[in-house]
N, C-alpha and C positions, 0 to 999 in steps of 0.2 A: 307168257303173260300178255294179255290183250291191253292195249293202250286205250283208255277211255277218254274221249274228248267230247265236251258238250259244245255244240255249235251256238253261235250268237244270232239271234233273230234280227231281221231288217229293222223292226220297230225299236229294238233295244239300242242298236247302233245309232239310229236317228235320234233317239232320246238323248244319248250321251252327247252327240254333236250339237243338237239344238240347245241343250243346257249351256254348253260352253260358248257356242257361237249363235246367239239368238237372232242376229241380223242376217245370218248366212242363208244363201241359196245352196241346198245340198242335193246333189244328184247321186243317189246310191243305187248300184245295180248288183244283184246277185248273179255272178257270172255263170255258174253251172247249176244253180238251183239246190245247192246243198247247205245253205246258210254258213258257208265256210270260206268261200272265195268271192270277195267283193271288189268292186271298183267304185271309187267315190271321187267326185269333183266338188270341192267346197269353195264357194265364192263369198268372201267376207272382208269387211273393212278392218277386222282384227289383224289381218296380215300386213297391213300398210306399214312400210318401213322395216319389215322383217325379211331376212334371207329365206330362201326356199327351205333350207335345213331347219331354221327356227320355226317356220310355218308348219312343217311336217311334225316337228317335235310337239308343237301345240296340239296338233290333232291326236298324236299318240297319247299325250297326257289326258286329253278329253276322254279317251277310251279307257282310262283308269286301270291300266295294267292288263287289259284283256287282249291286246295285240300280241300275237305269238302264243297265246294260251287258248282261250275259248274262241278267239278270232284268229284263224290260221293265216289267211292271206288277204291283204288289202292293197290294191293298186290305188295310189293316192295322187291326186292333182289338186293343188291349191292355187287360188288366184284372187286378185283384188278386183272389186267391181269397177267397170269402166264408167267414168262420170258422164 
């Protein structure tokens, strides 16, 4: 039985992230060109006062359940803008 997985496009990930974090600077890179392994750095005021775990949870929630399914691997870095 072949496992069928549908990759998620760069544009789709950006849409999810920009909807949730409209103020954010998002740097998203497709690591191997397969729409399946990404690295993202998100800089947003939304993360102010949140722990790293809470910040990452916010990003996973923004991806609406696609993490681990249509989106296989995401290297995630969150940060607060420097004033």
